[in-house]
Backbone bond lengths (Angstrom), bond angles and torsions (degrees), N, CA, C in turn:
res aa  C-N    CA-C-N  psi(-1)  N-CA   C-N-CA  omega(-1)  CA-C   N-CA-C  phi
1 M - - - 1.467 - - 1.532 110.68 -
2 K 1.330 114.30 -39.86 1.458 118.90 -179.80 1.525 110.71 -63.98
3 Q 1.353 116.06 -38.64 1.455 120.03 179.02 1.525 111.48 -65.48
4 V 1.331 116.36 -39.72 1.468 120.69 177.39 1.515 110.78 -62.53
5 Y 1.337 115.76 -42.19 1.471 120.54 -179.94 1.534 110.69 -61.75
6 L 1.331 114.96 -44.58 1.457 118.60 -179.34 1.527 110.84 -64.22
7 F 1.338 116.80 -38.39 1.461 120.49 179.79 1.521 110.44 -63.92
8 V 1.327 117.46 -46.41 1.466 121.85 179.11 1.520 110.58 -63.41
9 Y 1.323 116.00 -40.95 1.460 120.46 -179.97 1.532 110.34 -63.18
10 A 1.337 115.77 -39.09 1.454 119.94 178.45 1.514 111.06 -63.20
11 L 1.352 116.34 -39.63 1.457 120.09 178.96 1.525 110.77 -64.83
12 I 1.320 116.95 -40.38 1.475 120.62 179.88 1.509 110.45 -62.61
13 L 1.330 117.11 -43.81 1.450 120.57 179.33 1.522 111.79 -63.82
14 A 1.332 115.76 -35.60 1.455 119.91 -175.70 1.516 112.77 -67.73
15 V 1.368 117.47 -25.40 1.452 118.08 -176.93 1.502 112.34 -105.25
16 S 1.676 101.37 -16.84 1.460 104.61 -176.68 1.632 106.79 -47.52
17 S 28.813 169.55 71.62 1.453 88.41 -111.23 1.498 111.51 -21.57
18 A 1.406 121.31 113.39 1.427 123.09 -157.85 1.497 110.52 -93.02
19 N 1.343 116.00 125.57 1.449 120.77 177.31 1.515 108.17 -108.74
20 A 1.330 116.98 122.48 1.457 121.97 -178.82 1.512 109.50 -105.95
21 F 1.344 116.02 142.76 1.441 121.52 -179.44 1.523 108.71 -119.71
22 D 1.336 117.46 118.20 1.457 122.21 -176.22 1.521 111.50 -90.68
23 L 1.331 116.05 145.67 1.450 121.51 173.95 1.516 109.46 -85.44
24 T 1.341 116.82 176.95 1.452 120.83 178.86 1.523 109.87 -66.54
25 D 1.339 115.92 151.85 1.468 120.73 -179.23 1.514 110.99 -61.40
26 V 1.334 117.21 -38.39 1.466 120.92 -177.92 1.519 110.32 -63.92
27 A 1.317 116.65 -47.95 1.463 120.27 -179.87 1.518 110.89 -63.26
28 D 1.344 116.30 -38.69 1.467 120.84 -179.92 1.525 110.58 -63.47
29 T 1.340 116.31 -37.23 1.458 120.49 -178.27 1.523 112.01 -75.01
30 L 1.332 116.81 -47.12 1.458 120.85 -174.42 1.513 113.08 -75.66
31 F 1.318 117.53 -32.62 1.455 120.15 -171.92 1.523 112.75 -123.81
32 K 1.339 116.47 30.79 1.458 118.71 -178.43 1.529 109.81 -69.01
33 D 1.311 114.01 155.69 1.460 121.82 -173.95 1.521 110.56 -71.89
34 K 1.334 116.95 120.12 1.457 121.67 179.78 1.527 112.83 -116.62
35 A 1.327 116.33 7.75 1.461 119.64 -179.15 1.523 110.02 -67.19
36 I 1.325 116.48 141.77 1.448 121.17 179.77 1.520 109.77 -135.81
37 G 1.349 115.12 161.74 1.464 120.87 173.59 1.517 113.99 57.00
38 I 1.338 115.05 -138.54 1.458 120.81 -176.16 1.515 111.87 -64.11
39 E 1.331 117.49 -28.85 1.464 120.78 179.75 1.522 110.94 -63.61
40 E 1.334 117.04 -44.12 1.455 119.09 -179.89 1.520 110.74 -68.11
41 Q 1.339 117.68 -37.13 1.456 119.77 179.46 1.527 111.38 -65.70
42 L 1.337 116.93 -40.92 1.458 120.77 177.94 1.515 111.63 -64.95
43 R 1.330 116.15 -41.00 1.452 120.60 179.79 1.530 111.71 -65.93
44 D 1.342 116.44 -44.09 1.465 120.53 178.09 1.527 110.86 -63.55
45 A 1.338 116.40 -43.42 1.467 120.78 -179.46 1.524 110.87 -64.29
46 A 1.332 116.98 -39.75 1.470 120.77 179.29 1.521 110.60 -63.38
47 F 1.317 117.03 -41.90 1.467 121.29 178.31 1.528 110.82 -61.14
48 E 1.334 116.27 -49.69 1.462 120.56 -179.28 1.529 111.26 -61.43
49 F 1.329 116.64 -40.85 1.469 120.89 179.32 1.526 110.84 -64.61
50 N 1.315 117.56 -43.13 1.466 120.61 -178.76 1.521 111.57 -62.79
51 V 1.338 116.89 -42.90 1.456 120.18 178.91 1.520 110.93 -64.22
52 K 1.332 116.17 -46.29 1.464 119.68 -179.45 1.521 111.10 -62.56
53 S 1.318 117.18 -37.08 1.470 120.96 179.42 1.521 111.27 -62.98
54 V 1.327 116.88 -43.26 1.467 120.77 179.87 1.523 110.31 -64.24
55 I 1.335 116.70 -41.86 1.467 120.27 179.16 1.524 110.78 -63.27
56 L 1.327 117.57 -42.98 1.468 121.07 -178.80 1.522 112.11 -65.85
57 R 1.327 116.84 -30.29 1.464 119.75 -179.91 1.528 113.21 -77.10
58 N 1.327 116.75 -11.09 1.460 121.54 179.44 1.527 108.59 -100.13
59 D 1.337 117.06 112.95 1.472 121.34 -175.05 1.529 112.27 -55.27
60 K 1.324 116.53 -44.08 1.462 120.88 -175.79 1.535 110.35 -66.48
61 L 1.312 116.70 -44.98 1.459 119.65 -179.72 1.526 111.11 -68.45
62 R 1.322 116.24 -36.89 1.469 120.03 -178.87 1.524 110.56 -65.02
63 K 1.327 118.30 -37.04 1.463 122.00 -175.01 1.536 112.93 -87.66
64 D 1.328 116.58 -34.61 1.467 120.05 -168.73 1.525 114.97 -113.65
65 T 1.331 116.51 13.29 1.468 119.53 175.00 1.530 109.19 -139.57
66 H 1.285 114.26 157.71 1.473 121.35 168.13 1.517 105.76 -131.90
67 I 1.327 117.24 103.45 1.447 121.82 -170.89 1.524 110.79 -115.43
68 L 1.315 115.04 131.37 1.458 122.43 175.38 1.527 108.30 -113.88
69 V 1.316 115.94 119.80 1.457 120.81 -178.86 1.525 108.69 -116.15
70 S 1.309 115.76 128.28 1.457 119.99 179.79 1.520 109.74 -135.01
71 R 1.334 115.11 134.19 1.458 120.76 176.29 1.514 109.24 -122.20
72 N 1.318 115.72 132.11 1.458 122.29 174.65 1.520 107.40 -129.29
73 R 1.354 114.54 99.39 1.450 121.43 -178.56 1.532 110.82 57.78
74 S 1.312 118.79 -110.19 1.462 120.56 -174.33 1.521 113.28 -98.63
75 S 1.333 118.02 11.20 1.464 122.33 178.71 1.520 110.92 -117.00
76 V 1.329 115.89 141.13 1.462 121.64 178.15 1.528 109.22 -129.79
77 L 1.326 115.66 134.82 1.461 122.79 176.26 1.522 109.22 -121.90
78 I 1.339 115.80 134.01 1.471 119.75 166.52 1.526 106.79 -119.70
79 A 1.319 115.45 129.17 1.462 121.87 -179.32 1.523 108.28 -135.28
80 G 1.337 115.79 178.61 1.450 119.11 179.47 1.518 111.56 116.12
81 E 1.334 115.89 -153.89 1.460 121.47 -174.47 1.529 111.54 -135.44
82 A 1.336 115.26 147.30 1.463 122.76 172.69 1.519 107.30 -134.47
83 K 1.345 116.51 139.93 1.464 119.96 -175.82 1.524 112.66 -63.37
84 T 1.329 116.61 -35.62 1.461 120.65 -176.33 1.521 110.68 -132.20
85 L 1.313 115.14 162.82 1.461 120.56 177.17 1.525 110.49 -64.85
86 A 1.339 116.60 -35.16 1.465 120.40 178.41 1.515 111.07 -61.28
87 L 1.336 116.92 -40.72 1.465 120.58 178.53 1.527 110.94 -68.82
88 K 1.326 116.99 -37.86 1.463 120.59 176.38 1.532 109.94 -60.40
89 D 1.334 116.03 -44.28 1.464 120.53 178.89 1.518 111.26 -63.68
90 M 1.342 116.60 -36.61 1.462 120.53 179.13 1.524 110.82 -64.57
91 V 1.325 115.32 -42.65 1.473 119.90 177.98 1.520 110.29 -63.54
92 L 1.311 116.69 -43.73 1.469 120.91 179.79 1.525 110.92 -59.11
93 A 1.327 116.62 -46.41 1.462 120.69 179.90 1.525 111.26 -62.45
94 L 1.327 116.06 -39.91 1.457 121.21 179.87 1.533 111.19 -62.60
95 V 1.331 117.31 -46.45 1.458 120.69 -177.18 1.521 110.63 -69.80
96 L 1.322 117.57 -40.12 1.463 120.32 176.63 1.522 110.96 -60.23
97 D 1.316 116.27 -39.92 1.463 120.00 179.00 1.516 110.98 -65.64
98 E 1.320 116.79 -41.93 1.465 120.42 179.76 1.525 111.27 -65.61
99 A 1.349 116.44 -32.40 1.467 121.22 178.88 1.531 111.04 -85.45
100 R 1.314 116.80 1.09 1.474 122.98 -177.93 1.526 111.31 56.93
101 L 1.359 114.20 48.46 1.459 121.57 177.39 1.520 109.48 -122.18
102 Q 1.328 115.65 159.61 1.460 120.30 174.59 1.523 109.04 -143.17
103 W 1.369 114.80 154.16 1.458 119.10 175.64 1.520 108.75 -71.57
104 T 1.323 115.74 145.40 1.457 120.25 168.20 1.517 107.04 -74.99
105 Q 1.330 117.30 124.00 1.457 121.19 -174.04 1.526 111.04 -56.64
106 G 1.327 116.25 129.27 1.452 121.94 177.06 1.516 114.55 86.59
107 D 1.315 118.32 -3.63 1.453 120.75 -178.55 1.518 109.36 -140.14
108 V 1.342 117.14 103.37 1.459 120.64 -174.62 1.523 112.31 -74.99
109 N 1.328 117.26 -5.89 1.455 119.68 -179.06 1.510 114.06 -93.78
110 N 1.314 117.78 3.73 1.458 120.39 -179.02 1.524 110.42 -128.73
111 V 1.329 115.55 141.30 1.455 121.64 170.85 1.514 108.07 -128.39
112 E 1.316 116.24 160.09 1.453 121.48 179.90 1.516 108.56 -148.20
113 P 1.343 117.90 163.16 1.473 119.22 177.45 1.523 111.18 -56.76
114 S 1.330 116.99 146.59 1.463 120.78 -179.80 1.522 111.46 -58.45
115 N 1.333 115.57 -37.61 1.461 120.72 177.62 1.529 107.27 -94.79
116 A 1.340 116.89 61.19 1.449 122.25 -168.28 1.531 113.32 -59.63
117 Q 1.337 117.28 -42.77 1.462 119.51 -177.98 1.520 111.28 -63.25
118 A 1.322 115.13 -43.79 1.470 119.62 -178.91 1.514 111.79 -70.86
119 C 1.333 116.79 -37.23 1.457 120.36 -175.31 1.530 112.26 -80.97
120 G 1.310 117.15 -25.74 1.449 119.82 -173.81 1.508 114.18 -108.61
121 E 1.344 117.16 -98.11 1.463 121.90 -170.84 1.517 112.77 -58.24
122 K 1.319 117.62 -46.18 1.461 120.29 -177.61 1.522 111.05 -62.57
123 A 1.333 115.79 -43.21 1.461 119.61 -178.58 1.528 111.53 -65.63
124 S 1.325 116.86 -34.36 1.467 120.17 -175.71 1.522 112.35 -70.18
125 K 1.320 118.19 -19.09 1.460 121.65 -176.30 1.521 112.92 -94.78
126 M 1.311 117.66 -0.86 1.448 120.68 -174.07 1.525 111.93 -87.74
127 A 1.307 116.80 148.91 1.461 121.39 175.65 1.525 109.08 -67.26
128 A 1.337 115.50 159.98 1.460 120.57 -173.21 1.526 112.94 -55.99
129 N 1.321 118.50 -49.60 1.465 121.03 -178.21 1.518 111.30 -64.62
130 D 1.336 116.43 -43.70 1.461 120.60 178.97 1.528 110.08 -63.93
131 R 1.339 115.55 -37.06 1.457 119.19 -177.95 1.524 111.40 -64.19
132 R 1.338 116.33 -39.30 1.461 119.00 178.76 1.523 111.02 -61.24
133 R 1.325 116.19 -43.66 1.465 119.36 178.08 1.519 110.84 -66.51
134 F 1.318 115.53 -38.02 1.463 120.63 -179.94 1.523 110.72 -65.24
135 N 1.352 115.86 -43.08 1.457 120.09 178.50 1.522 111.29 -60.70
136 L 1.320 116.99 -37.94 1.455 122.05 179.67 1.524 110.58 -60.48
137 K 1.323 116.11 -37.72 1.463 120.73 -177.91 1.526 112.51 -78.31
138 T 1.338 116.84 -34.42 1.460 118.95 -168.53 1.522 115.12 -112.11
139 A 1.319 118.71 -4.44 1.466 119.64 -176.43 1.520 111.77 -57.39
140 K 1.331 116.96 -33.18 1.452 120.83 -179.75 1.521 111.51 -66.16
141 E 1.343 116.69 -26.61 1.456 121.37 -178.52 1.522 112.37 -91.62
142 C 1.319 117.29 -13.50 1.454 121.50 -175.17 1.522 110.25 -103.31
143 S 1.311 116.91 118.55 1.454 120.54 -176.90 1.515 111.69 -67.35
144 T 1.334 116.46 142.70 1.464 121.00 172.41 1.519 110.84 -93.45
145 V 1.342 117.84 -2.08 1.457 121.25 177.48 1.529 109.08 -75.51
146 N 1.319 117.01 124.49 1.455 119.43 177.12 1.529 113.03 -128.10
147 R 1.312 115.49 13.56 1.465 120.12 171.41 1.524 108.40 -146.70
148 F 1.339 116.79 128.71 1.448 121.55 -172.56 1.524 109.43 -134.09
149 Y 1.332 116.77 125.19 1.459 121.53 -178.19 1.531 109.93 -114.95
150 N 1.322 117.19 127.37 1.464 121.80 178.36 1.527 108.17 -114.18
151 E 1.339 116.03 106.58 1.462 121.68 -177.50 1.530 112.09 -119.53
152 V 1.322 117.98 20.56 1.463 121.05 179.11 1.528 109.50 -70.66
153 R 1.316 116.42 129.91 1.464 122.09 179.45 1.524 110.25 -100.29
154 V 1.329 116.66 144.12 1.467 121.20 176.56 1.528 107.69 -88.50
155 T 1.319 115.28 100.20 1.459 121.83 -178.41 1.529 108.09 -166.81
156 E 1.305 117.00 176.45 1.464 121.69 178.95 1.535 109.59 -64.06
157 P 1.323 117.65 131.40 1.481 119.68 -179.84 1.516 112.65 -63.07
158 R 1.306 116.53 157.50 1.454 122.89 179.96 1.529 110.76 -63.93
159 T 1.335 115.75 145.54 1.455 120.80 174.36 1.529 109.24 -77.26
160 E 1.315 116.60 167.60 1.455 120.23 178.76 1.521 111.43 -60.63
161 L 1.338 116.67 -38.78 1.459 120.26 178.51 1.526 110.75 -64.89
162 E 1.323 116.49 -42.26 1.467 120.56 179.67 1.531 110.97 -66.37
163 K 1.330 116.80 -38.06 1.467 120.55 176.95 1.532 109.95 -62.53
164 S 1.337 115.11 -41.25 1.463 119.66 179.12 1.525 111.09 -63.14
165 D 1.333 116.60 -40.62 1.469 120.56 176.99 1.528 110.69 -62.17
166 D 1.321 116.52 -40.35 1.469 120.64 178.39 1.521 111.09 -63.23
167 D 1.332 116.02 -40.90 1.475 120.28 179.46 1.528 111.32 -62.38
168 V 1.334 115.04 -42.75 1.468 119.97 179.24 1.528 110.32 -64.69
169 R 1.325 116.42 -43.16 1.467 120.85 -179.93 1.522 110.47 -63.67
170 R 1.310 117.45 -40.96 1.466 120.84 179.42 1.533 110.74 -63.00
171 A 1.338 116.05 -45.32 1.465 120.01 179.13 1.529 110.58 -61.77
172 H 1.326 116.50 -39.88 1.472 120.85 179.34 1.530 110.68 -63.87
173 I 1.335 117.26 -42.38 1.465 120.61 -179.51 1.524 110.72 -62.61
174 I 1.324 116.49 -46.35 1.459 120.03 179.76 1.526 110.74 -62.90
175 N 1.331 116.13 -42.10 1.455 120.94 179.00 1.530 111.42 -60.44
176 Q 1.331 116.80 -42.31 1.454 120.85 -179.15 1.527 111.69 -70.17
177 L 1.323 116.97 -37.05 1.467 120.52 177.05 1.527 111.13 -62.59
178 L 1.314 115.74 -39.35 1.459 120.18 178.59 1.531 111.27 -69.75
179 H 1.326 117.16 -45.50 1.468 121.00 -179.05 1.532 111.30 -62.24
180 A 1.334 115.97 -34.27 1.462 119.84 -179.19 1.521 112.24 -84.85
181 S 1.330 116.07 1.09 1.475 122.24 -178.83 1.524 112.38 59.81
182 I 1.344 116.40 27.84 1.470 120.54 174.08 1.520 109.40 -71.28
183 I 1.345 114.78 -39.27 1.467 121.08 174.39 1.520 107.87 -125.77
184 Q 1.335 115.48 156.39 1.459 120.96 -178.49 1.533 112.56 -101.40
185 S 1.343 116.45 -17.66 1.464 120.89 179.24 1.516 108.99 -148.89
186 T 1.331 115.50 157.90 1.460 119.90 -175.04 1.523 113.53 -69.93
187 D 1.339 118.11 -17.18 1.453 119.44 179.77 1.519 112.85 -92.37
188 S 1.338 118.41 2.86 1.461 121.21 177.41 1.523 111.33 -64.36
189 I 1.334 114.89 -38.03 1.466 121.92 178.34 1.521 108.22 -134.90
190 K 1.315 117.45 133.96 1.454 120.50 170.42 1.535 107.48 -87.76
191 V 1.320 116.21 120.62 1.456 122.08 -179.54 1.524 108.83 -103.95
192 V 1.324 116.05 122.29 1.472 121.96 179.36 1.526 107.35 -120.92
193 V 1.332 116.66 128.57 1.463 121.52 -176.76 1.510 110.13 -124.19
194 T 1.325 116.15 130.63 1.458 121.35 172.70 1.516 109.19 -150.27
195 D 1.337 116.57 122.01 1.472 122.41 177.11 1.521 111.82 55.47
196 K 1.326 117.33 49.23 1.464 124.72 177.52 1.529 113.41 63.84
197 Q 1.335 116.13 10.42 1.457 120.81 172.45 1.529 108.22 -100.82
198 V 1.316 116.23 134.80 1.463 121.25 -175.51 1.530 109.04 -119.69
199 Y 1.334 115.14 125.49 1.464 121.54 175.04 1.521 108.41 -105.09
200 L 1.321 115.94 134.12 1.455 122.08 177.71 1.528 107.97 -115.27
201 L 1.331 115.59 114.05 1.460 121.31 -172.93 1.514 110.23 -115.60
202 G 1.335 117.31 130.94 1.448 118.21 176.45 1.517 113.57 169.43
203 D 1.319 115.24 163.13 1.462 120.62 177.58 1.536 111.16 -139.88
204 Q 1.335 115.85 24.25 1.458 119.75 -177.82 1.526 113.43 -109.30
205 L 1.343 117.48 4.12 1.452 121.06 -179.75 1.519 110.49 -108.77
206 S 1.332 116.05 155.58 1.456 120.62 172.35 1.530 108.68 -74.46
207 K 1.335 116.60 166.68 1.463 120.11 178.32 1.520 110.71 -60.51
208 E 1.313 116.65 -37.93 1.463 120.36 -179.19 1.533 110.86 -66.46
209 A 1.342 116.46 -45.10 1.471 120.66 -179.74 1.525 110.82 -66.00
210 A 1.331 117.15 -38.60 1.460 121.09 179.57 1.526 110.83 -65.55
211 A 1.322 116.83 -42.08 1.461 120.81 178.62 1.530 110.36 -64.74
212 K 1.319 116.16 -39.41 1.469 120.70 178.94 1.518 110.60 -64.97
213 A 1.335 117.10 -42.64 1.463 121.03 179.32 1.518 110.98 -64.37
214 T 1.330 117.08 -41.89 1.460 121.17 -179.74 1.522 111.14 -62.89
215 A 1.335 116.48 -47.30 1.466 120.50 179.94 1.525 111.02 -63.32
216 F 1.323 116.73 -38.42 1.468 121.21 -178.64 1.532 110.51 -64.35
217 V 1.332 116.93 -46.57 1.469 120.96 -178.18 1.523 111.03 -66.29
218 K 1.342 117.19 -36.54 1.464 120.65 178.78 1.517 112.13 -58.87
219 D 1.328 116.41 -31.40 1.470 120.50 -176.64 1.528 113.38 -86.25
220 L 1.319 117.64 -3.54 1.467 120.06 -179.30 1.523 110.81 -76.35
221 R 1.300 115.49 145.60 1.464 121.45 179.96 1.522 110.50 -65.40
222 G 1.332 116.39 138.64 1.453 121.91 177.52 1.524 114.69 87.49
223 V 1.313 117.06 -1.81 1.470 120.68 178.27 1.521 108.41 -100.53
224 E 1.323 116.13 120.12 1.455 120.74 -178.99 1.530 112.36 -94.87
225 K 1.327 116.41 -31.92 1.453 119.15 -177.15 1.523 109.52 -151.19
226 V 1.335 116.49 138.52 1.457 122.05 177.01 1.532 108.61 -118.76
227 I 1.334 116.10 128.36 1.464 122.24 178.49 1.522 107.98 -114.47
228 P 1.347 117.49 100.15 1.469 119.96 179.42 1.526 111.17 -78.25
229 L 1.310 116.77 128.79 1.470 122.45 179.66 1.514 109.64 -122.63
230 F 1.300 116.24 50.52 1.463 120.85 -176.99 1.523 110.60 -85.99
231 R 1.335 114.82 154.13 1.459 121.73 174.22 1.522 108.80 -125.80
232 F 1.303 116.96 145.67 1.452 120.77 -176.02 1.533 110.30 -128.72
C-alpha cells in the first residue's frame, strides 16, 4: 500500500520580437514536462490563474498594466503592456517566481530552477535509485518550464474596449483554425492576441503543421503581425 501511495504521489508531483531563455540541459532532462491530456490542461490553467490572481491583488499592477500570461506545457509567454519599465520588471519577477525560476546572476539571457543546486548538478551525480527518491522529494520545487518568452511592451495599457476587441479576434482565429482543420483541438496551440499582434505558443505540432498554422493566421483579416513561438 505504501508503494502504491508513493507511486501516485510521484504522478501528482510530475503534473503538478520573441526572446527565449533556456534552462540548463540537466534540469531540462531530469525535470522535463511529461504532463499529457487533461492533466496538462489543468496544470497550465492553474498556473495562468495563479499569476492573474497575484496581479489582480496588486493595485498598481491592476491599474497600470494589462498582462496576458499563457503556458503551454514547458513554455510560458507573458505579453501585454505596462506603463513603466519598473512595472514590467515587477511583472517579470512575479511570473518567474510563480514558475519557480530565477535569473542566472549577471546574465539576463539565462534562467534556471529556483532550487538550482538540487535540480541540476546535485541531481545529476546521484545513482539511479537515489535519484528517483530525490525526484519524488524535489519535483515540486523544480520547474518544468524550459522556455520563457517576455513580450511585455512599455506603453499605455489597453482600454476595456480594446481588450474586448482582442478577445473577439482571438476567438475568431481559433474558430477559423478549427474550421480549416489546421488544429484538431483548442489546446493544440495557445493563441494570445494584443493590439492586432498574434502569438502562437506550443510544442505539440510538427514543423509542417506549425508553418501551416502561422501562414493561415497571417492571412486572416485584422491580423497585422504573427509571432510563432513553436518548439519542436
